[in-house]
N, C-alpha and C positions, 0 to 999 in steps of 0.2 A: 611612881617612878619619878626620878629627878633627872633633869637634863645634864648630861655629861659634857657635851660639846659637839663640834663638827669635824668630820674627817677632812683633813686638808691635803693629805698625801698618802700614796701607797708606794713604799720604797722598794728598791731592788733587793732588799733583804727580806722581803715578803712580810712587812709589818705596816700597820697604819700609824700615821702621826695625827693625833687628834688635838685640836685647839680646845683646851679644857675650860669649863666654866669655873671649876674649883679643883682643888687637889683631891684626887681619888686614889685610894690605896691600891697597890698591886694585888693581884688575884681577884679583884672585883670583875664580874662579868658585865659586859655592855650589851644592850639590846637595841633594836631599831624601833621605829614608831609602832610597829605591829606586835612588839613583844618578843620577837625571835632573837635568840642569842647570836650575836655577831662576832664577839671577840672577848679576850681577857686582857686586862691591863697588866703589862709586865714591867713597866718602868715609868718614872716621872722625870721630865727634863725641862730645862729652861728656867726662867726667873720665877721666884716665889709668887709674885703678884699675877703672873700670867703663865701658868704652867702648860706644858704639852704632855700628852700621854703617848707612850709607845704601846700599841695594842696588837696582840697576836690574833689574827683572824681565825675564826672557827667555822668558816663557810666556804662554799665553792665560789669561784670567780669574785674574789673580794675587790678587785679593781673597779667593779661596777658601782661600788658604794661610795666612792670619793665624792665629797660634798654633802653626804647624808648626815643628819643629826642623830646622835646616839644618846641613850639614856641608861640609868642604872638604878638599882634598888640599894639604898644605903644599908650597909651591914654594920653591925656593932662589933667592936673589937672584943676578942675573947679575954676574959679576966683570968687572973691567976688561980 
């Protein structure tokens, strides 16, 4: 697992904003430190050098995870 970043906000639109360590492609699943799936990346926003991820939560009571570190497993892009 590779560190994705830290959840900095849970918005009124019911998505997380994650301060990312690096650019992570949409549709990647993010997990917590115990390996449980927490959410799915739906968008990348902000500057290229310091991106933010918009993540759709896939858990109950997502507001409790604000401040938590998230991780991901690097997926390869599908070839043609």
